[in-house]
N, C-alpha and C positions, 0 to 999 in steps of 0.2 A: 271817653266814657261810652259813647254810642257804639263805637267799634267793639268794645268789650261786651256790651249788652247784646249786640246782634250776634256775635260769635257764640256768646253764652247760650242763646236760644237754640242755635243749630246743634250745639253739642248736647244741650239738655234734652233735645228731642231724641238724641241717640242714647240717652242714659240707660234705657231699659236693655240695651244690648249687653251691658256689663255682666248682668246676672247669668245670662245664657252663655256668654263667652267664657266666663270664669269656670263654669262647669265643663265646657268643652275642652278648654286648655288644661284643666286639672286632669281630665281623663287621658289627654294626649301627652301630658307631661311637658307641654310647651310653655312658652313665655308670651304674654299678651303683646300684640303689636302696639306701637306708640299711640295710635289713634284711639285705642280702647283703654288707655291708661289715664284715669281722671286726675292723676297727680302731675301730669305733664302740661306744659303751657298750651293754651288753645291753638295758637298759630302753629305750633309744632305738630299738634295732633291733626290739624286740617291739612297741613302740607304732607304729612305722612300718608293720610288717607288718599289724597289726590294722586300721590306718586304710585300708589298700588292699583289704581283703577285703570282698566283697559279702555280703549276708545268706545267699545260697545257699552260698557258700564257707564261711562260718562254721558253718552247719548241717552241711555235709558233713564238716567237720573234727571235729564232735562224734559222728560215726558210726564205730564200730569193729565192723563186722558179724561176727556169729558165722557161720563158714563152714558150720556144720552146719545152718543154717536152709534151708528149702525155697525161700525167695524167691530165693536165689542159684542155684538149680538143683537137680535131683534126682539127678545123677550127677557123677562126677569131671570129665568133659569140659566140661559146662555150667558147673559151678562155677569151673573154671579160667579160662574165658573171662569169666565174670561178674566175677571179681576184677580182671582186667585192665581191664575197662570201668569198674568202680567206682573204680579207682585213677586213671584218666584223667578221671573225671567225666562219662562218657558213658552210664553204666548207666541213669540217669534224668535228665530235665531239671529235676526239682524241686529237687535239691540238688547241691552241688559235689562235688569229689573227696573220697573217704573219707580219714580220718586213718590207716587201717591195717586190719588184720584180726585176729580172734581164732580160735584153733584151726585156722588154715589148714594148717599142716604136718601136723597130726594127721589132718585130714580128707581132703586130696587129694594130699599129697606122700609117697607110701609107699615110694619107691624108695631112700631114704637121703639122706645128707648132701649129696652132689653135686647131686642133683635139687633139694633144698631150697634150697641156696645159689644155684643158677642161677636158680630161679624168683623168689626174693626179689630178686635183683639185677635181674631183668627188670622186676619191679614198680617198683623204685626208678628205673630208667631211664625208665619211663613217667611216673612222677611228676615227674621232673626235666626231661623234654623235651617232654611233651605237655600239661602243665597251665600255666595262666597264671602262677601264683605260685611254682611249682616247689618245693612243700613236700614233703619226703620222707615216705614212709609209715612207720608204726611197727607192728611185728609183735608180737603177744601170744599166748603159749601157756600152757597150764596147767603148773604145776610142783609139784603137791602132794607127790609122792614121786619127784622127779627131773624132768628135762625130758620132758614127756609128748608125744612125737611119735616116729615110727619112727626107730630108731637111737639114741634117748636111753637112758641107763642107768636101769634100773628099781630103785629103792631101796624099802625097807620103807615101809608106810603110817605115818601120823603116830603112832598109838598105840604102835607098836613103837619108833619113834625116841624118843618121849618116855619110854618105859620104860627106856631106856638111861641116863638121867640124865648123858649125856656130851656136853658142849657142844662139845668138839673134834670129835666125830663129827658133830654137827649141822652145824657149819661146813664140814666136809669134804664132806658130802652136797650142800649147797646151793651151795658153790663149784664143784663138779663140774657140777651142773645148769646154773648160770649160764654156765660156759665152753662147754658143749655147745650151749646155746641161741644164744649170741652168735656162735659159730663159723659157723652157717648163716644168720645174718641176723635173728635174733629179738632184740627189745629189752626185752621185759617177760616176767616169769614170774608168772602169776596163781594164784589158789586157794591161797595160802599162808595157811592158816587160823589165825586168832587168836581162836578161840572156845573158851572153857573148857567141857569136857564136863560136863554137868549132868544131862540127862535121858536115860536109856538107851534110851528109845523112839525117839529121833530117828535116822533112817536114815543120817545122814551122820557119825556120831560117829567113824568110823574115820579121817576126814580131819583131825581135831584131834589134839592131842598129849598132853593131860593134863587132869585135873580140878583141879589145884593152881594157883592164880593166880600164886604166886611162881615156881614152876618154869616156868610158861608165859611169864612175863615174860623170864626168862633165855633160853628157847628163841627167843622172838620177836626179841630183840636179836641172838642168834647167827645166825639165819636172814638177817636184813637185812645184817649186817656181812659175811656170806659172799657173799650175792647181789650187793650193790651195791659192796662194798669201800670204800676211802677215795677212789677216783676213779671215778665212774660212767662216764666216757668211756673207761676202760680196755677193751682188746679182749676181755676175758674176764668182763665184768660186765654185769648187766642191772638194770632196775628191779624191785624186789620189790613185787608187788601183793598187799596183805594183805586178807583177807576173813573174815567179813562184818561190817561195822561197823553198829551197835555190838555186836550179837550176834544169833544165831538159835538158840542152843544150849539154851535152856530155853523152848520155845514152848508155847503153850496146847495141851493134849491130846497133846503130844509129836510133833506133825505139822510137817514142814517148811513154812515160810511161815506158821505159826500165830503169833498175836499174842504179843508178849513182855509178860508181866504182872507182872514182878518190880519191886520198888521202885527208886527213884532211888538210894538208898543201896546196895542190893545190886548194881545195875549198876556203880556206881563202885568198890565195894569188891572185888567178885568177878570182874567181867567186863572192867574197864578195864586191869588190870596188863599183860596181853599187849600191848595197844596202846601203853601207855607205854614198855614195853621196846623195841618195834619202831620206834616213831616218835620219842618224846621222847629216848630214849637213843641209838638207832642211826640215826635220820634216814631212816626208810622214806619212799619217794617215791610209792607207789601204794596206794590203798585202794579196795575195792569195797564199795558200800553193800549192806545186807542186804534180804531180802524182807519181813520182818515189820513190823507196826505196833509202835511203841514209844510208850507213853503215848498210845494212840489215834491216832497220826499215822504214816503210812507212813514208814519210815526214809529213803527217798529224798527225802521232802518235809519232813523235820524240820529246821527252822532250829536248834533246840536241839542236836541230836546231830551233824548234819553240818556245822554252822558253829561254834556257841558252844563245844561240847565238843571236837570233832575239831580244829578249826583254832585257836580262841582258847585253850583250856585245854591241850590236848595238844601243840599247836604244829605241826600238819601243814602242810607247804608244797607238797605235790605235787598229783597229779591224782586225782580221784575217778571211778571207773567205775561205771556202773549194773549191777545184776545182770540177767542175761538175762531179758527179758520182765517186768521188775519196774517199768518206768516207767508202763505203761498205767493201773494203779490210781491214779496221781497226776493223771490228766486224764480228761476225758469225751469228747474228740474229738481228731482229728488232721487236719491239712491235707494230709498226704501221700497220694498214690494207693496202691492196694494193692501195686503193684510195688515201692515203696520202703519198705514197712513192715518194716524190718529192725530187729534189736536195736540200739538206740542206746546208746552208752557215753559218758556226759558227763564 
């Protein structure tokens, strides 16, 4: 059931392609490819789309650039144009069109909901009419204490929400955040922190909700149910992107990005309950990998934690995003030119 639900979301996100494609195909007298045919099985459509993609297009679809990076420009005007070019796949010849953008509304769309909706619609039109495969873009914004872009409602930070012990309140907050995000064309809310507070020296403790594993499990479950609902394709729901797996809340020396040196037993007993509540119980579809090394392996490269535990044990079926600038420690070189060295979200 979860497999069907997850695949259904990705294909639903591409649903707006059909209207554009039907017109194009009618004019050309052609026949719709399998991946654009809603009557075909989901697995068949996905396999067909993947078989048509070039390597550059696949790499492009693994990129969800942070709009606050300087590589996209140093002012609003330059970033606005860069996002259009990246959507069309013309920003660089090294990779294909991007899969979407992170923090776009918060960075460059400051005039409110109308401007945000119109610009996101413009990007979708570019993706559907100016790219070879017509894959829609997915927009991702932070949602730590509400939809974090101009015009979004500002709710209390995590510790205040957790201190309420009120799951109905938690659901109301994140249902509102999801509705506000989806209304302007955003599909994902990130930075929904599932890290149990442990070390008071860590500078981002305010983003988390509690130090208690069981309470956190209940909060995680409530956040996902409110954000995604029972039907992720509903007009007021978005994907909940949970962060940071497996944890970064008890790092060495209390510094962000410091290595996690707790035992396997402690990780499972104290740090996994929020993830179990949000994913196993509620079906969360987004996860962001953490900065730290865990058991001497960067979390992004850990087969044990990102595959064996997250997917096989906890049952995650969704998409994993990389943490901003966290991929370089996993490699020693890159084949991309400086212009395209953007934060990649895989």
